[in-house]
N, C-alpha and C positions, 0 to 999 in steps of 0.2 A: 929334613928339607922337602921341601914340597915340588914336587915330580910334573906334577900334572896341572891342567887348568882349573881351577875352583871342580867338584864333583856334582855341584849343585843346579851352578849356569852354566856352567862352560865357559867364562871369563877369565883372563888370568888376575891372582887374587890379589894382587897389587893395582888393579885398575879399580878393584873395587873402594866404595868409600866407606864411613864405618856402620851406616845403616845395614849396607849390603853386606858388609864381613859379616856381621849380628845374626841376619838372617839367615845365609849360608851356613854359618858354622850351627845355628841352632837345629836346622833341616839338618846337615848332616849329621851331626851327632845321635838326631832321634833316629835317623833310619840307620847310622851303622849299627846302633844299638838294638835291632829289630830287621833286621834284613830281609826276611822270613816274609814280611808285612809287604814292605817295600818294591821285592823283583819283581813284582808282576806291572808294577807301573813304570819301572824302570833298573836299568843295571848302572849300577852306582861302582865307577873306578875309582880305588883308594889313592889319594893324592900322594901318600908317600910309600909303597908298597908297588903300587902300580895293579894290583890282581884285584877282582871282582871283592866285593864287600863277601857278599855271599859264602866267597870262598874263605872267608879268616874264619876262626875258630873265636874262642869267648878271649883268650888271652893277647890271639891278634887282634884282635879289634881294639882291645882297649891301650894295645901300648901303641897302636898306628891315630886311634883319634886323639889322644894325648900329646904324641907329639906333631898333629896336626896343628891343635888348639897351637900349641907353644909355638909351632913356627907361623901361624899368625898374627898372634901375640907379637913376636918380632919384625914381623911387616911392619904394625902399627907404628911402633918403636919408630924404625926408618924411618917411615913416612912423617912423623913430626919431627923427625928431626931438619 
């Protein structure tokens, strides 16, 4: 379950339209898979476990990113109903 606002734009995921969801998801996945490169730009907080992405190991990153993507997909389904 998503515990924090969007890790990219800091707005609630429910308030995103389809284009914003796609943009923020893409950026989050890209930054999560290589947090050292993006850490100097800004600190990214995991929306699933609320730890810094830089503190995740590879396995935790995969798990949290997958869970976030799944949760966002479920939000999209709820919005369409």
